[in-house]
Backbone as numpy.savetxt, mean C-alpha at the origin, in Angstrom:
# Nx Ny Nz CAx CAy CAz Cx Cy Cz
-3.93 11.10 6.32 -4.15 12.50 6.63 -3.73 12.75 8.07
-2.89 13.75 8.30 -2.46 14.09 9.64 -3.44 15.09 10.21
-4.08 14.78 11.34 -5.02 15.71 11.95 -4.98 15.56 13.45
-5.39 16.62 14.14 -5.37 16.62 15.60 -6.55 15.85 16.16
-6.30 15.16 17.24 -7.36 14.47 17.94 -7.30 14.90 19.39
-8.35 15.51 19.91 -8.40 15.91 21.31 -8.94 14.74 22.09
-8.12 14.13 22.89 -8.47 12.89 23.56 -9.01 13.09 24.96
-8.83 14.28 25.51 -9.16 14.50 26.91 -10.57 15.05 27.08
-11.24 14.59 28.12 -12.54 15.17 28.44 -12.34 16.59 28.94
-13.41 17.39 28.94 -13.30 18.81 29.28 -12.81 19.00 30.71
-13.09 18.06 31.60 -12.70 18.22 33.00 -11.38 17.54 33.32
-10.67 17.02 32.32 -9.38 16.36 32.56 -8.29 17.37 32.26
-7.63 17.86 33.27 -6.63 18.90 33.12 -5.24 18.28 33.17
-4.49 18.48 32.10 -3.11 18.00 32.05 -2.21 19.17 31.67
-1.20 19.40 32.46 -0.21 20.43 32.13 -0.79 21.83 32.11
-1.90 22.07 32.81 -2.41 23.41 32.91 -3.44 23.80 31.88
-3.74 22.93 30.91 -4.72 23.25 29.89 -5.79 22.17 29.86
-7.03 22.57 29.87 -8.11 21.59 29.85 -8.36 21.10 28.44
-9.12 19.99 28.37 -9.47 19.47 27.05 -10.24 20.49 26.25
-11.13 21.26 26.91 -11.90 22.28 26.21 -10.98 23.35 25.64
-9.99 23.80 26.45 -9.06 24.81 25.97 -8.28 24.31 24.76
-7.81 23.06 24.86 -7.04 22.53 23.73 -7.92 22.37 22.50
-9.17 21.99 22.72 -10.08 21.84 21.60 -10.25 23.16 20.87
-10.38 24.26 21.64 -10.52 25.56 21.02 -9.27 25.95 20.26
-8.12 25.53 20.78 -6.85 25.90 20.15 -6.58 25.12 18.87
-6.94 23.82 18.85 -6.39 22.96 17.81 -7.41 22.19 16.97
-8.68 22.33 17.23 -9.65 21.53 16.48 -9.56 21.76 14.99
-9.28 22.97 14.56 -9.27 23.30 13.14 -7.92 23.09 12.47
-6.98 22.51 13.18 -5.65 22.31 12.60 -5.72 21.33 11.45
-4.91 21.55 10.43 -4.95 20.71 9.23 -3.84 19.71 9.16
-3.72 19.03 7.99 -2.76 17.94 7.87 -1.31 18.41 7.82
-1.08 19.72 7.67 0.30 20.22 7.67 0.85 20.43 9.08
-0.04 20.38 10.10 0.43 20.51 11.47 1.28 19.30 11.83
2.32 19.52 12.60 3.19 18.39 12.91 3.96 18.63 14.21
4.27 17.57 14.85 5.21 17.65 15.97 6.62 17.58 15.39
7.59 18.22 16.09 8.97 18.17 15.61 9.57 16.82 15.96
9.63 15.94 14.99 10.05 14.56 15.27 11.53 14.47 15.64
12.32 15.53 15.34 13.73 15.46 15.74 13.88 15.68 17.25
12.80 16.15 17.89 12.84 16.36 19.33 12.13 15.23 20.08
12.37 14.02 19.64 11.72 12.87 20.25 12.12 12.71 21.71
11.13 12.49 22.55 11.36 12.18 23.96 11.37 10.68 24.16
10.48 9.99 23.47 10.42 8.53 23.55 9.72 7.97 22.33
9.90 6.70 22.10 9.19 5.96 21.07 8.87 4.59 21.63
7.59 4.20 21.59 7.19 2.96 22.23 5.93 2.42 21.57
5.76 1.09 21.55 4.50 0.52 21.05 3.34 0.97 21.93
2.16 1.16 21.32 0.96 1.52 22.06 -0.26 0.95 21.35
-1.22 0.48 22.11 -2.40 -0.13 21.52 -3.36 0.91 20.94
-3.49 2.04 21.63 -4.43 3.08 21.20 -3.80 4.45 21.38
-4.45 5.46 20.81 -4.00 6.83 21.00 -4.12 7.26 22.46
-5.11 6.74 23.17 -5.26 7.08 24.58 -4.08 6.58 25.39
-3.63 5.35 25.12 -2.43 4.85 25.78 -1.23 5.75 25.51
-1.15 6.22 24.27 -0.05 7.11 23.89 -0.14 8.42 24.68
-1.36 8.95 24.84 -1.54 10.18 25.61 -1.08 10.01 27.05
-1.39 8.86 27.63 -1.00 8.60 29.02 0.52 8.52 29.15
1.18 7.91 28.17 2.64 7.83 28.19 3.25 9.24 28.17
2.69 10.08 27.30 3.20 11.44 27.20 2.97 12.20 28.50
1.82 12.01 29.10 1.48 12.71 30.33 2.40 12.36 31.49
2.98 11.16 31.44 3.84 10.71 32.53 5.24 11.32 32.47
5.54 12.04 31.37 6.87 12.65 31.25 6.73 14.15 31.08
7.32 14.91 32.00 7.20 16.36 31.97 7.76 16.96 30.69
8.77 16.31 30.11 9.39 16.85 28.90 8.58 16.60 27.64
7.52 15.78 27.73 6.71 15.46 26.56 5.62 16.51 26.38
5.71 17.29 25.30 4.74 18.34 25.03 3.76 17.97 23.92
4.03 16.90 23.20 3.14 16.48 22.11 3.41 15.02 21.82
2.43 14.36 21.22 2.70 12.99 20.77 2.08 12.75 19.41
2.67 11.83 18.67 2.07 11.31 17.44 1.81 9.83 17.64
0.65 9.39 17.22 0.28 7.99 17.30 -0.01 7.52 15.89
0.80 6.58 15.39 0.72 6.18 14.00 1.10 4.72 13.86
0.18 3.91 13.34 0.45 2.51 13.06 0.94 1.77 14.31
0.23 2.00 15.44 0.49 1.33 16.71 1.83 1.73 17.35
2.41 2.85 16.91 3.65 3.35 17.51 3.39 4.74 18.09
3.78 4.92 19.35 3.62 6.20 20.04 4.98 6.89 20.12
5.01 8.16 19.71 6.23 8.95 19.79 5.93 10.22 20.57
6.70 10.47 21.62 6.56 11.70 22.40 7.56 12.73 21.93
7.15 14.01 21.92 7.99 15.09 21.40 8.11 16.22 22.42
9.26 16.86 22.41 9.54 17.93 23.37 8.97 19.26 22.91
8.78 19.44 21.61 8.27 20.70 21.08 7.22 20.41 20.03
6.45 21.43 19.70 5.39 21.29 18.71 5.21 22.62 17.99
4.82 22.56 16.74 4.48 23.76 15.98 3.24 23.44 15.17
2.28 24.32 15.15 1.09 24.12 14.33 0.90 25.32 13.43
0.22 25.09 12.30 -0.03 26.18 11.37 -0.95 27.23 11.97
-1.77 26.83 12.96 -2.69 27.75 13.58 -2.09 28.39 14.83
-0.96 27.91 15.26 -0.30 28.48 16.44 1.20 28.46 16.19
1.70 29.35 15.30 3.09 29.29 14.86 4.11 29.46 15.96
3.72 30.03 17.07 4.68 30.18 18.17 4.64 29.02 19.14
3.83 28.00 18.82 3.73 26.84 19.69 2.52 26.94 20.59
2.27 25.91 21.38 1.11 25.90 22.26 1.27 26.84 23.44
0.19 27.07 24.12 0.23 27.91 25.31 1.14 27.28 26.36
1.77 28.10 27.21 2.67 27.55 28.23 1.98 26.48 29.06
2.64 25.34 29.17 2.11 24.26 29.97 1.14 23.36 29.26
0.67 23.76 28.08 -0.31 22.93 27.36 0.39 21.82 26.59
-0.30 20.71 26.45 0.21 19.62 25.62 -0.67 19.46 24.40
-0.06 19.10 23.25 -0.80 18.93 22.02 -0.86 17.45 21.67
-1.92 17.05 21.01 -2.11 15.64 20.74 -2.40 15.42 19.25
-1.56 14.63 18.62 -1.67 14.39 17.20 -1.89 12.90 16.95
-2.68 12.62 15.93 -2.86 11.23 15.52 -3.03 11.17 14.02
-2.44 10.19 13.40 -2.70 9.93 11.99 -4.00 9.14 11.89
-5.06 9.81 11.45 -6.36 9.17 11.43 -6.55 8.20 10.27
-5.69 8.26 9.26 -5.86 7.41 8.10 -4.98 6.18 8.14
-5.52 5.04 7.77 -4.74 3.82 7.66 -3.64 3.97 6.60
-2.46 3.43 6.87 -1.42 3.41 5.85 -1.66 2.29 4.85
-2.32 1.24 5.28 -2.58 0.08 4.44 -3.81 -0.64 5.00
-4.07 -1.83 4.53 -5.29 -2.54 4.92 -5.16 -3.35 6.21
-4.02 -3.31 6.84 -3.82 -4.16 8.01 -4.79 -3.83 9.14
-5.20 -2.57 9.26 -6.07 -2.17 10.37 -7.55 -2.18 10.00
-7.87 -2.51 8.76 -9.28 -2.64 8.39 -9.85 -3.92 8.99
-11.18 -3.95 9.19 -11.81 -5.10 9.82 -12.61 -5.96 8.85
-12.89 -5.44 7.66 -13.67 -6.22 6.71 -13.16 -5.98 5.29
-13.46 -6.93 4.41 -13.06 -6.81 3.02 -13.91 -5.76 2.31
-13.31 -5.09 1.35 -14.03 -4.10 0.56 -13.16 -2.92 0.22
-13.74 -1.97 -0.49 -13.02 -0.77 -0.89 -12.82 0.13 0.33
-11.61 0.65 0.49 -11.28 1.50 1.63 -10.30 2.58 1.18
-10.17 3.61 2.00 -9.21 4.67 1.73 -8.05 4.56 2.71
-6.84 4.54 2.18 -5.64 4.49 3.01 -4.78 5.70 2.70
-3.82 5.96 3.59 -2.93 7.12 3.47 -1.48 6.64 3.62
-0.92 6.03 2.59 0.42 5.43 2.73 1.52 6.43 3.05
1.34 7.70 2.64 2.36 8.71 2.95 1.87 9.69 4.01
0.81 9.30 4.73 0.22 10.09 5.82 -0.56 11.31 5.36
-0.66 11.56 4.06 -1.39 12.75 3.62 -2.25 12.53 2.39
-1.78 11.73 1.44 -2.49 11.56 0.18 -3.44 10.37 0.24
-4.75 10.57 0.04 -5.69 9.44 0.09 -5.55 8.54 -1.13
-5.66 7.25 -0.90 -5.56 6.26 -1.96 -6.67 5.24 -1.78
-7.52 5.09 -2.80 -8.61 4.13 -2.71 -8.11 2.75 -3.14
-8.31 1.77 -2.26 -7.82 0.41 -2.51 -8.92 -0.60 -2.17
-8.64 -1.85 -2.48 -9.51 -2.93 -2.04 -8.76 -3.73 -0.98
-9.38 -3.88 0.19 -8.78 -4.64 1.28 -9.35 -6.06 1.31
-8.48 -7.04 1.38 -8.87 -8.45 1.46 -8.58 -8.93 2.88
-9.65 -9.17 3.65 -9.50 -9.66 5.01 -9.85 -11.14 5.12
-10.12 -11.79 3.99 -10.54 -13.19 4.01 -9.41 -14.16 3.72
-8.37 -13.71 3.06 -7.30 -14.60 2.60 -6.16 -14.67 3.61
-5.85 -15.87 4.08 -4.67 -16.11 4.90 -4.48 -15.09 6.02
-5.52 -14.86 6.81 -5.40 -13.95 7.94 -5.72 -12.50 7.65
-5.94 -12.15 6.38 -6.34 -10.79 6.03 -5.20 -9.80 6.05
-5.56 -8.52 5.94 -4.58 -7.44 5.94 -3.97 -7.14 4.59
-4.54 -7.71 3.52 -3.96 -7.55 2.17 -4.52 -6.32 1.47
-3.63 -5.56 0.85 -4.01 -4.48 -0.05 -3.92 -5.01 -1.47
-5.06 -5.16 -2.12 -5.09 -5.69 -3.49 -4.67 -4.59 -4.45
-3.76 -4.90 -5.38 -3.35 -3.87 -6.34 -3.59 -4.26 -7.79
-4.07 -5.47 -8.03 -4.43 -5.87 -9.39 -5.46 -6.98 -9.34
-6.45 -6.91 -10.24 -7.44 -7.99 -10.34 -7.91 -8.15 -11.79
-7.91 -9.40 -12.24 -8.47 -9.77 -13.55 -9.51 -10.86 -13.32
-10.73 -10.65 -13.84 -11.77 -11.63 -13.56 -12.79 -11.82 -14.67
-12.94 -10.84 -15.57 -13.98 -10.98 -16.58 -13.68 -10.27 -17.90
-12.56 -9.59 -17.99 -12.22 -8.90 -19.23 -12.95 -7.59 -19.45
-13.59 -7.06 -18.41 -14.39 -5.84 -18.57 -13.53 -4.57 -18.69
-12.27 -4.65 -18.29 -11.38 -3.49 -18.35 -10.22 -3.79 -19.30
-9.93 -2.85 -20.16 -8.81 -2.98 -21.10 -7.49 -2.74 -20.36
-6.61 -3.73 -20.35 -5.31 -3.60 -19.69 -4.18 -3.31 -20.67
-4.47 -3.24 -21.94 -3.43 -2.94 -22.92 -3.33 -1.42 -23.06
-2.66 -0.82 -22.08 -2.64 0.63 -21.94 -1.23 1.18 -21.96
-1.16 2.52 -21.97 0.14 3.18 -22.08 0.80 3.37 -20.72
2.00 3.92 -20.77 2.82 4.12 -19.58 2.13 5.00 -18.54
1.56 6.12 -18.99 0.91 7.05 -18.07 -0.25 6.38 -17.33
-1.00 5.53 -18.00 -2.12 4.83 -17.37 -1.63 3.88 -16.28
-0.54 3.18 -16.55 -0.01 2.25 -15.55 0.64 2.98 -14.39
1.17 4.16 -14.63 1.68 4.96 -13.52 0.56 5.37 -12.58
-0.52 5.88 -13.14 -1.61 6.45 -12.36 -2.56 5.39 -11.82
-2.79 4.32 -12.58 -3.77 3.31 -12.20 -5.07 3.50 -12.95
-5.90 2.46 -13.00 -7.15 2.52 -13.74 -8.08 1.41 -13.27
-9.34 1.51 -13.67 -10.33 0.52 -13.30 -10.99 0.84 -11.97
-11.78 -0.10 -11.46 -12.55 0.05 -10.23 -12.07 -0.98 -9.22
-11.62 -0.55 -8.02 -11.11 -1.51 -7.02 -12.08 -2.61 -6.64
-13.37 -2.42 -6.89 -14.34 -3.47 -6.59 -14.47 -4.47 -7.72
-13.83 -4.18 -8.87 -13.86 -5.08 -10.01 -12.47 -5.27 -10.58
-12.34 -5.17 -11.89 -11.02 -5.26 -12.52 -10.31 -3.92 -12.38
-9.04 -3.95 -11.98 -8.32 -2.69 -11.81 -6.82 -2.93 -11.67
-6.09 -1.83 -11.83 -4.65 -1.75 -11.56 -4.45 -0.53 -10.69
-3.86 -0.69 -9.52 -3.74 0.38 -8.54 -2.85 1.52 -9.01
-1.75 1.19 -9.68 -0.84 2.22 -10.17 0.59 1.99 -9.69
1.54 2.22 -10.56 2.95 2.03 -10.23 3.43 3.04 -9.19
2.96 4.28 -9.30 3.35 5.28 -8.31 2.86 4.88 -6.92
1.63 4.38 -6.85 1.08 3.93 -5.56 1.86 2.75 -5.01
2.25 1.82 -5.86 3.03 0.66 -5.42 4.38 1.09 -4.88
5.00 2.05 -5.54 6.28 2.56 -5.03 6.10 3.26 -3.68
5.05 4.06 -3.56 4.78 4.76 -2.30 4.58 3.77 -1.16
3.79 2.73 -1.41 3.52 1.73 -0.38 4.78 0.99 0.02
5.50 0.44 -0.97 6.61 -0.47 -0.66 7.88 0.26 -0.26
7.96 1.56 -0.45 9.15 2.30 -0.03 9.07 2.72 1.43
7.91 2.54 2.05 7.73 2.98 3.43 7.65 1.84 4.44
7.37 0.65 3.99 7.29 -0.51 4.85 7.77 -1.73 4.10
8.02 -2.81 4.84 8.38 -4.08 4.21 7.11 -4.88 3.96
6.96 -5.37 2.75 5.75 -6.07 2.35 6.05 -7.48 1.83
5.08 -8.35 1.97 5.09 -9.62 1.26 4.09 -9.52 0.11
4.34 -10.26 -0.93 3.49 -10.30 -2.12 2.76 -11.63 -2.19
1.50 -11.59 -2.58 0.74 -12.81 -2.83 0.05 -12.68 -4.18
0.12 -13.76 -4.96 -0.56 -13.84 -6.25 -1.56 -14.99 -6.17
-2.84 -14.68 -6.37 -3.90 -15.69 -6.37 -4.38 -15.92 -7.79
-4.55 -17.18 -8.15 -4.90 -17.56 -9.52 -6.00 -18.62 -9.53
-6.74 -18.68 -10.64 -7.69 -19.76 -10.85 -7.73 -20.13 -12.32
-7.63 -21.42 -12.58 -7.73 -21.92 -13.94 -9.20 -21.96 -14.37
-9.43 -22.17 -15.66 -10.78 -22.17 -16.17 -11.61 -23.35 -15.67
-10.98 -24.46 -15.32 -11.75 -25.59 -14.79 -11.98 -25.48 -13.29
-11.45 -24.40 -12.66 -11.74 -24.13 -11.27 -10.62 -24.37 -10.28
-9.49 -24.94 -10.71 -8.37 -25.18 -9.80 -7.75 -23.85 -9.38
-7.56 -23.69 -8.07 -6.99 -22.46 -7.53 -5.54 -22.65 -7.11
-4.76 -21.61 -7.23 -3.36 -21.65 -6.82 -2.91 -20.30 -6.30
-1.79 -20.29 -5.61 -1.24 -19.03 -5.11 0.27 -19.14 -5.03
0.90 -17.98 -4.97 2.35 -17.88 -4.80 2.64 -16.70 -3.90
3.62 -16.82 -3.01 3.97 -15.73 -2.10 5.47 -15.43 -2.18
5.80 -14.15 -1.92 7.18 -13.67 -2.01 7.46 -12.73 -0.85
8.68 -12.76 -0.35 9.08 -11.90 0.77 9.76 -10.63 0.29
9.61 -9.57 1.12 10.28 -8.29 0.88 10.07 -7.78 -0.54
8.82 -7.73 -0.95 8.44 -7.25 -2.27 8.52 -5.73 -2.31
9.07 -5.19 -3.40 9.13 -3.74 -3.55 9.17 -3.35 -5.02
8.72 -2.13 -5.28 8.75 -1.54 -6.62 9.51 -0.23 -6.53
10.52 -0.05 -7.37 11.33 1.17 -7.33 10.54 2.35 -7.91
11.13 3.54 -7.90 10.41 4.72 -8.37 10.53 4.92 -9.87
9.97 6.00 -10.37 9.90 6.25 -11.82 11.28 6.42 -12.45
12.25 6.93 -11.67 13.60 7.13 -12.23 14.26 5.80 -12.59
13.79 4.71 -11.97 14.30 3.37 -12.25 13.27 2.52 -12.98
12.23 3.19 -13.50 11.19 2.53 -14.30 10.48 1.41 -13.53
10.30 1.64 -12.23 9.47 0.77 -11.39 9.95 -0.69 -11.41
11.19 -0.87 -11.12 11.81 -2.19 -11.14 11.20 -3.11 -10.07
11.01 -4.37 -10.43 10.47 -5.38 -9.52 11.58 -6.01 -8.70
11.39 -6.03 -7.37 12.37 -6.68 -6.49 11.65 -7.47 -5.40
12.24 -8.54 -5.00 11.80 -9.30 -3.82 12.98 -10.16 -3.38
12.88 -10.71 -2.17 13.98 -11.53 -1.65 13.86 -12.99 -2.07
12.69 -13.59 -1.73 12.54 -15.02 -1.97 11.11 -15.40 -2.32
10.97 -16.44 -3.12 9.69 -17.12 -3.28 9.48 -17.94 -2.01
8.37 -17.71 -1.31 8.18 -18.34 0.00 7.16 -19.47 0.00
6.54 -19.76 -1.14 5.67 -20.92 -1.18 4.41 -20.72 -2.00
3.61 -21.79 -2.07 2.36 -21.75 -2.81 2.32 -22.76 -3.93
1.14 -23.36 -4.14 1.01 -24.41 -5.14 1.03 -23.91 -6.58
1.01 -22.58 -6.77 1.10 -22.05 -8.13 2.54 -21.99 -8.63
3.49 -22.14 -7.72 4.89 -22.12 -8.13 5.40 -20.71 -8.40
6.67 -20.62 -8.71 7.34 -19.34 -8.91 7.48 -19.03 -10.40
6.73 -18.04 -10.87 6.86 -17.60 -12.25 7.33 -16.14 -12.36
8.01 -15.67 -11.33 8.62 -14.34 -11.39 10.14 -14.41 -11.50
10.73 -15.46 -10.93 12.18 -15.57 -10.96 12.67 -15.80 -12.39
13.85 -15.33 -12.69 14.45 -15.59 -14.00 14.16 -14.49 -14.99
12.93 -14.46 -15.50 12.60 -13.49 -16.54 11.94 -12.22 -16.00
11.75 -12.10 -14.70 11.00 -10.95 -14.18 11.67 -10.28 -12.98
12.23 -11.04 -12.08 12.90 -10.47 -10.92 14.00 -9.50 -11.36
13.97 -8.27 -10.82 14.98 -7.29 -11.15 14.77 -6.54 -12.43
13.61 -6.77 -13.09 13.35 -6.13 -14.37 12.54 -4.85 -14.21
12.74 -3.92 -15.14 11.96 -2.70 -15.19 10.61 -2.96 -15.85
9.65 -2.11 -15.52 8.30 -2.27 -16.08 8.27 -1.79 -17.52
7.48 -2.46 -18.35 7.36 -2.09 -19.76 5.89 -2.01 -20.17
5.58 -1.05 -21.02 4.27 -0.92 -21.62 4.44 -0.80 -23.14
3.33 -0.78 -23.86 3.39 -0.76 -25.32 4.09 0.47 -25.88
4.06 1.59 -25.12 4.70 2.81 -25.59 6.02 3.12 -24.89
6.41 2.27 -23.92 7.70 2.44 -23.26 8.21 1.07 -22.85
8.87 0.43 -23.78 9.33 -0.94 -23.59 10.81 -0.94 -23.24
11.16 -1.61 -22.13 12.55 -1.65 -21.68 13.20 -3.00 -21.95
12.72 -3.69 -22.97 13.32 -4.95 -23.37 13.88 -4.82 -24.79
14.65 -5.78 -25.19 15.19 -5.78 -26.55 14.27 -6.52 -27.52
13.16 -7.08 -27.01 12.26 -7.88 -27.84 10.88 -7.25 -28.01
10.69 -6.00 -27.55 9.38 -5.35 -27.60 8.30 -6.26 -27.03
8.56 -6.76 -25.84 7.68 -7.77 -25.24 6.26 -7.28 -25.00
6.10 -6.03 -24.57 4.76 -5.52 -24.28 3.88 -5.52 -25.52
4.41 -5.07 -26.64 3.65 -5.08 -27.88 3.47 -6.49 -28.42
4.50 -7.27 -28.31 4.46 -8.63 -28.87 3.43 -9.50 -28.17
3.27 -9.31 -26.84 2.35 -10.15 -26.08 1.19 -9.37 -25.46
0.95 -8.17 -25.99 -0.23 -7.38 -25.66 -0.44 -7.22 -24.15
0.60 -6.79 -23.47 0.50 -6.64 -22.03 1.33 -5.48 -21.51
1.54 -5.48 -20.21 2.39 -4.52 -19.50 2.90 -5.24 -18.27
4.23 -5.37 -18.14 4.77 -6.27 -17.12 6.25 -6.02 -16.94
6.84 -6.75 -16.02 8.29 -6.68 -15.79 8.98 -7.73 -16.66
9.02 -7.47 -17.96 9.54 -8.44 -18.92 11.06 -8.42 -18.99
11.58 -9.56 -19.41 12.98 -9.62 -19.80 13.05 -10.09 -21.24
12.82 -11.43 -21.46 13.02 -11.92 -22.83 12.15 -13.14 -23.20
10.88 -13.24 -23.05 9.99 -12.19 -22.62 9.30 -12.54 -21.30
8.61 -13.72 -21.19 7.90 -13.92 -19.93 7.64 -15.38 -19.58
7.55 -15.59 -18.24 6.97 -16.79 -17.66 5.65 -16.45 -16.97
5.40 -15.16 -16.82 4.12 -14.68 -16.30 3.78 -13.40 -17.04
2.45 -13.14 -17.13 2.01 -11.99 -17.93 0.57 -11.65 -17.53
0.37 -11.26 -16.28 -0.98 -11.15 -15.74 -1.70 -9.85 -16.10
-1.03 -8.95 -16.81 -1.70 -7.75 -17.32 -1.93 -7.84 -18.83
-1.93 -9.04 -19.36 -2.11 -9.23 -20.79 -3.60 -9.25 -21.15
-3.88 -9.56 -22.41 -5.26 -9.60 -22.90 -6.04 -10.73 -22.21
-7.23 -10.41 -21.72 -8.07 -11.41 -21.06 -8.71 -12.31 -22.12
-8.64 -13.63 -21.89 -9.23 -14.61 -22.80 -10.47 -15.22 -22.16
-11.40 -15.64 -22.97 -12.63 -16.26 -22.47 -12.54 -17.77 -22.36
-11.34 -18.27 -22.46 -11.08 -19.70 -22.23 -9.60 -19.84 -21.93
-9.17 -21.06 -21.68 -7.75 -21.28 -21.39 -6.88 -21.14 -22.63
-7.49 -21.24 -23.80 -6.72 -21.16 -25.04 -6.21 -19.75 -25.26
-4.91 -19.63 -25.49 -4.28 -18.33 -25.68 -3.29 -18.41 -26.84
-3.77 -18.24 -28.07 -2.86 -18.28 -29.23 -1.76 -17.24 -29.08
-0.60 -17.58 -29.53 0.55 -16.67 -29.54 1.01 -16.26 -28.13
0.61 -17.06 -27.13 1.10 -16.83 -25.76 0.77 -15.44 -25.23
-0.41 -14.90 -25.58 -0.72 -13.54 -25.15 -1.88 -13.45 -24.17
-2.14 -14.53 -23.41 -3.17 -14.50 -22.38 -2.60 -14.21 -21.01
-3.41 -14.48 -19.96 -2.97 -14.28 -18.57 -2.18 -15.51 -18.14
-0.87 -15.40 -18.19 -0.03 -16.57 -17.99 0.66 -16.58 -16.63
0.75 -17.77 -16.08 1.61 -18.07 -14.93 2.11 -19.49 -15.17
3.24 -19.56 -15.85 3.70 -20.83 -16.43 3.84 -21.94 -15.39
4.36 -21.64 -14.21 4.62 -22.68 -13.20 3.33 -23.33 -12.71
2.21 -22.63 -12.81 0.92 -23.17 -12.37 0.25 -23.97 -13.49
0.24 -23.41 -14.67 -0.42 -24.08 -15.80 0.46 -25.18 -16.40
1.76 -25.07 -16.21 2.74 -25.96 -16.84 2.72 -25.82 -18.36
2.14 -24.73 -18.81 2.12 -24.38 -20.23 1.70 -22.90 -20.29
1.32 -22.42 -21.47 0.91 -21.03 -21.59 -0.60 -20.88 -21.71
-1.36 -21.75 -21.03 -2.80 -21.57 -20.94 -3.11 -20.30 -20.14
-4.20 -19.65 -20.50 -4.59 -18.41 -19.85 -5.42 -18.69 -18.60
-5.25 -17.86 -17.57 -5.99 -17.98 -16.32 -7.39 -17.34 -16.44
-8.33 -17.86 -15.68 -9.66 -17.26 -15.58 -9.67 -16.10 -14.60
-8.85 -16.20 -13.55 -8.82 -15.19 -12.50 -7.39 -14.98 -12.04
-7.05 -13.72 -11.80 -5.73 -13.39 -11.23 -5.88 -12.18 -10.32
-5.22 -12.24 -9.18 -5.27 -11.12 -8.23 -3.92 -11.02 -7.54
-3.39 -9.80 -7.48 -2.11 -9.54 -6.82 -2.34 -8.62 -5.64
-1.70 -8.92 -4.53 -1.92 -8.17 -3.30 -0.66 -8.14 -2.45
-0.57 -7.20 -1.55 0.60 -7.07 -0.68 0.15 -6.80 0.75
1.00 -7.20 1.70 0.68 -7.05 3.12 1.96 -6.74 3.88
1.91 -5.76 4.82 3.13 -5.45 5.59 3.52 -6.60 6.49
4.81 -6.76 6.68 5.33 -7.85 7.52 5.96 -7.29 8.79
């Protein structure tokens, strides 16, 4: 959500307007208010919004700043919905994106709200315990409490509860990965308790016009091995009512995935209460199981790089 933040105390006068004056002018401004980014004066890393304000104050040509994801941008002009002609002469405006784009800036694990496109809230689960934290979890299977054999519209929108079993949504995955570079991590556990993981670089999901195609650069490691390459890398997403394979893989194996002909992994398939998965329709990650035994736990997550 884009919203104004008045950073100056009432007695701190910059450019002829006090913090109190600016507060009266801009406190009620909404998320449609924006600085004109084509009139950039500077762009620089900054630790906090206050540091960004000080940078802007040091340049006479800087009339507004945006502080977003540790980047400070100074602007020569500004327009707000509440002040269509711009700020008062000599006044400076201060903007900050108050919402996290992803889980990197969260401090603890749990359900959180992020704003990947700076305006639309998205409820996610943040994992701060795994490999340094900062992970946005987008899929979890753990007990079979949620039905994953769903239609195309359900997988687009997402379903379930981020604190339990859930799928974040294909549209959300595209929004996230089209704005930043992400790595992918897949965490798994077998029924006897052995844990494994796999990681991939530059993970992305295309938009609906390309049927949410799976892309990444490289398998980067993990004891679970690579079960995306070959039959899944570069493939479009398929569900029971919209299958993009020649083998009707989603219906045949009761899942929804990036199938080709058909799978070495199938983590959105029917949850089994043991490792036994007749007809290869359980939660599979072939490189980890070395067969088509079903997993007890699976979780997929992404983190900006």
